[in-house]
C-alpha positions in Angstrom: 38.6 97.5 32.3 38.4 100.6 34.4 35.0 101.0 36.1 32.9 104.0 35.2 33.1 106.8 37.8 29.8 107.5 39.6 28.9 110.4 42.0 28.1 107.9 44.8 27.3 104.3 45.3 23.9 103.4 43.9 21.5 102.7 46.8 18.1 101.0 46.8 16.7 104.2 48.3 18.1 107.7 49.0 16.5 108.6 52.3 17.7 112.1 52.7 20.2 114.6 51.3 21.3 118.1 52.6 24.1 120.6 52.7 26.4 121.2 55.7 28.8 124.0 54.9 31.0 122.9 52.0 29.8 119.3 52.0 26.8 117.3 50.8 25.5 114.7 53.3 23.4 111.8 52.1 21.6 109.0 53.9 21.0 105.9 51.8 19.5 102.5 52.3 20.9 99.3 50.6 18.8 96.2 50.1 19.6 92.9 51.8 22.3 91.0 49.9 22.6 93.9 47.4 25.8 93.8 45.4 27.6 96.7 43.7 30.0 95.9 40.9 33.4 97.6 40.6 32.9 101.4 40.6 34.7 104.6 41.6 33.6 107.9 42.9 34.2 111.2 41.1 34.8 112.9 44.4 36.4 111.9 47.7 33.9 110.2 50.0 33.5 109.6 53.7 30.8 107.0 54.7 29.6 105.7 58.0 27.6 102.5 58.5 24.6 103.5 60.6 22.8 100.1 60.5 23.4 96.7 59.0 26.6 95.4 57.5 28.7 95.7 54.3 31.8 94.0 52.9 34.0 96.3 50.8 36.9 95.2 48.6 39.5 97.6 47.1 42.6 96.3 45.4 43.8 93.3 47.3 42.1 94.3 50.6 38.7 93.5 52.0 36.9 94.8 55.1 33.7 93.6 56.8 32.0 96.6 58.5 29.1 97.1 60.8 27.5 100.0 62.7 30.0 102.6 63.7 32.6 101.7 61.0 33.6 104.6 58.7 35.4 104.6 55.4 37.6 107.2 53.7 37.8 106.7 49.9 39.9 109.0 47.7 38.2 109.7 44.4 39.0 107.2 41.6 39.6 104.3 44.0 37.8 101.2 42.5 35.9 99.1 45.0 33.0 96.6 45.2 30.3 96.2 47.9 28.2 93.4 49.3 25.5 94.1 51.8 24.5 91.7 54.6 21.2 89.9 55.1 19.6 93.0 56.8 20.9 95.4 54.2 22.4 98.6 55.5 21.8 102.3 56.1 24.8 104.4 55.3 25.6 108.0 55.9 27.8 109.6 53.2 29.7 112.9 53.2 30.9 114.4 49.9 32.9 117.6 49.5 31.5 120.1 47.0 35.0 120.7 45.6 35.6 116.9 45.0 38.5 116.6 47.5 38.8 116.5 51.3 41.8 118.7 51.9 41.8 117.8 55.6 41.6 113.9 55.3 44.1 111.3 54.3 44.5 110.4 50.6 44.1 106.7 50.9 41.4 104.0 51.2 40.9 103.6 55.0 38.3 101.9 57.2 38.1 102.5 60.9 35.8 101.5 63.8 35.1 104.2 66.3 32.4 104.6 68.9 33.0 108.3 68.9 32.5 108.5 65.1 29.3 106.5 65.4 28.0 108.9 68.1 28.9 111.9 65.9 27.2 110.4 62.9 24.0 109.8 64.9 24.1 113.4 66.1 24.6 114.6 62.5 21.6 112.5 61.5 19.6 114.3 64.2 20.4 117.7 62.7 23.5 118.8 64.7 25.7 120.2 62.0 28.7 120.7 64.2 28.9 116.9 64.7 30.2 116.6 61.1 33.5 118.2 62.3 33.8 115.6 65.0 33.0 112.7 62.6 35.7 113.9 60.2 38.1 114.4 63.0 38.0 110.6 63.8 39.3 109.6 60.4 43.0 110.7 60.2 45.8 108.9 62.0 47.1 110.8 65.0 50.3 112.4 63.7 52.0 115.1 65.6 50.2 116.8 68.5 49.8 120.6 68.0 49.5 121.4 71.7 49.6 125.1 71.1 46.5 125.1 69.0 44.7 123.0 71.5 45.6 125.3 74.4 44.5 128.4 72.5 41.2 126.7 71.6 40.7 125.7 75.2 41.2 129.3 76.4 38.7 130.6 73.9 36.2 127.9 74.9 36.5 129.0 78.5 36.2 132.7 77.7 33.5 132.4 75.1 30.8 129.8 74.7 31.4 129.5 70.9 31.2 126.6 68.3 34.5 125.0 67.2 34.0 126.4 63.7 34.0 129.9 65.0 37.0 129.3 67.2 38.9 127.7 64.3 38.3 130.7 62.1 39.6 133.0 64.8 42.8 130.9 65.1 43.2 130.5 61.3 42.9 126.7 61.4 40.6 124.2 59.8 37.8 123.0 62.2 38.6 119.3 61.6 42.3 119.8 62.3 41.5 121.8 65.5 38.9 119.3 66.7 41.4 116.4 66.2 44.2 118.2 68.0 41.9 119.2 70.9 40.8 115.6 71.4 44.3 114.3 71.4 45.4 116.9 73.9 42.4 116.7 76.4 40.6 113.4 75.7 37.4 115.2 74.9 35.9 116.8 71.8 35.5 120.6 71.9 31.7 120.0 72.1 32.0 117.7 75.1 34.5 120.1 76.8 32.0 122.9 76.2 29.3 120.8 77.9 31.5 120.3 80.9 32.2 124.0 81.2 28.5 124.8 81.0 27.8 122.2 83.8 30.6 123.6 85.9 29.2 127.2 85.6 25.7 125.9 86.3 26.9 124.0 89.4 28.6 127.2 90.7 25.4 129.1 90.4 23.3 126.3 91.9 25.5 126.2 95.0 26.3 129.9 95.4 23.0 131.6 94.5 19.3 131.3 95.0 18.6 131.8 91.3 16.0 129.6 89.8 17.1 126.7 87.7 15.4 128.3 84.7 17.4 131.4 85.2 20.6 129.4 85.6 19.9 127.4 82.4 19.5 130.7 80.4 22.7 132.3 81.9 24.8 129.1 81.1 23.8 128.8 77.5 21.3 125.9 77.7 18.2 125.8 75.5 16.0 125.6 78.6 15.8 124.1 82.1 15.0 120.6 80.8 18.1 120.7 78.5 20.3 121.8 81.4 19.0 118.9 83.6 19.7 116.3 80.9 23.2 117.5 80.2 23.9 117.9 84.0 22.9 114.3 84.6 25.0 113.1 81.7 28.1 114.9 82.9 27.7 114.8 86.7 25.5 111.8 87.3 22.7 113.7 89.1 20.4 116.7 88.5 21.1 120.3 89.5 18.0 120.1 91.8 19.5 117.2 93.7 22.8 119.1 94.0 21.1 122.1 95.5 19.1 120.0 97.9 22.3 118.1 99.0 24.1 121.4 99.6 21.2 122.7 101.8 21.4 119.5 103.9 25.1 119.8 104.2 24.7 123.4 105.5 
């Protein structure tokens, strides 16, 4: 018997729900050892296991997934779920128009540290992280190096989000983010962070401007934000860089 379609898996608790562009994002908790009988979604769904574990079965395939694993399910695919002894917290993404035009039309689970990191940033309120999360789902395919090069030039000329750059190039943000990572090994967001640090380092070494002024000119929220990003990218603070340059002189 065909299972009844449901808008989403039934959780023990819906923790949060909000809109990001053309998508609904939900965070749900599932109880320890909770089981979901065969069901299907009325829309495509992308889910990421944030905490805990789940076993999902679809057709003749079964997958055991933990934190960082993400699933793509085309609408209408029947599947069952069993959650582990700690239950699970799952982030779900659902398109408002029922179908993900930019993602593969097949049941697919993948484990990716980059997807996990993007999911955590999305939970923290960074909407642009959704583009990166979705960009980790589709198999590689052909590299569109021209699109990646054009995006890189725009990133270097203008400190703009990938969504804005994609609109200027007439491309879908997920497609562009995927091609950019394949070409350069970094997400557009991380590449933009490197560019900001490079500009900041130039000003730290070449001028006597205060770190607060440099942070503002390089697009950081404030000096503290610049220092955190600088350490993450370069391994030391801009203040240490300036002090070292003085000693070298």
